[in-house]
N, C-alpha and C positions, 0 to 999 in steps of 0.2 A: 658426309659426316652427319650425323643425327644430334640434334641439341633439345632433346626432350620429345614431348608428343608431337612438336611442330618441326619442319625444316626451317632453316633461316629464311628461305624464300618466302615461307608463309607468314614469319614474323614481319618480314618487310612490306607485305600485303596488309596485314592487321594494323601495323603502327604507320602506314604511310602518311596519314593525314593527321597525324598526332602533333606534329611539329618537332618531335624528338628525331634524333639521329638513329638509324637502325641499331647501332652498337648500344646506344643508351636505352633505347625500348627493349631491346633483347635482354640487357643485364637488369633491368627493372623487371621483366616478366619472369627471369629466372629467380631474383630474390623474392617475388611474390610466391613462386612455385615452392622454394624452400620454406617460406613461412607458412604456406598452408599445409605443406606436410608436418611441419613442428607443431602446429596446433591443430591438426587433424581431428583429433578426439574433443577439442574444446569449441571450436568455431565450425558452425555449420552454415552452409549455403541457405539463404532463405528467400522466399519468393512470396511477398506481401499478398498476391493475388490468390495464392493457394492456401494461406493461412485463415482459418474462420477466428474472429475475435472471441476472446473468452469473456463471458459475461457473468459478473458475480451475481448470485441470487440476491434479491432485495432483503435487507436485514428487517427482522421483526420489529425490532426497535430502532428507532431513528435518532435518539439521543445517545449520548455517551455514557449515561447512567441507566443501567438496566433496572427493572423494577425488583424491590427488596422481596425475597420470596416469602417471608413469613410475616407480611405486613399487617400491622393492626393499628389504625389511626389513634384509638382511644389508649392504648398502652403507650404509644409514642408520646402523645400529649401528657399523659401524667408523667412520663419520665423527664421529658422536656419542662414541665413546669417546676418540678422539684429541681432540676438543673439550673433554671433560670433563677429561682430563690436562692439558691447556694452560689450563683455565679461561676458554675462549673462549665466553662467553655469547651473543653475536651468532650463532654458528654453530648453538648448540644451539637457540635461539629460532627462527631461520630455518628450521631443519627441521621443528620440532615445529608450528609455527603453520599450515604447509602440508599437514600430515598430518591426515586425518579420525580419528574414535575409532577406527574398526576398525584402521586403519593404524597407530595408535600403540599399540594392543594387541598387534599383532603385533611392532612393534619391541621392545616390553616383553618377550615371550616370547622372542625371539632374543637380547636382551641378558642376560637372565636365564640362559638356556642357555649363552652364551659366557662368562659370568663366573663362573657357578656360584652367583650369589646367588639 
């Protein structure tokens, strides 16, 4: 009598040292076989030694804010100065959150040079 790809004697040999009874080991293997058939298209056998690790290319920018494409420090400073005088926080925030650290440092230098601070 055949019980799948292995005979019962084969299962006894496979599970002899597992501590399970032969019947329990056979039932377990049968359940796993049904499980694998059910999830055949979803679960794949993996062999870590066969897989090559996927390496992401190093990003051009390391920060979370990318450079603003049409950056002009002088223009930003003039808009920021008028926003500071009118206490318009939304404009200040809108400009500064879209500039990366290098651009903000340039804005700072131009602002300090223009105000003498």
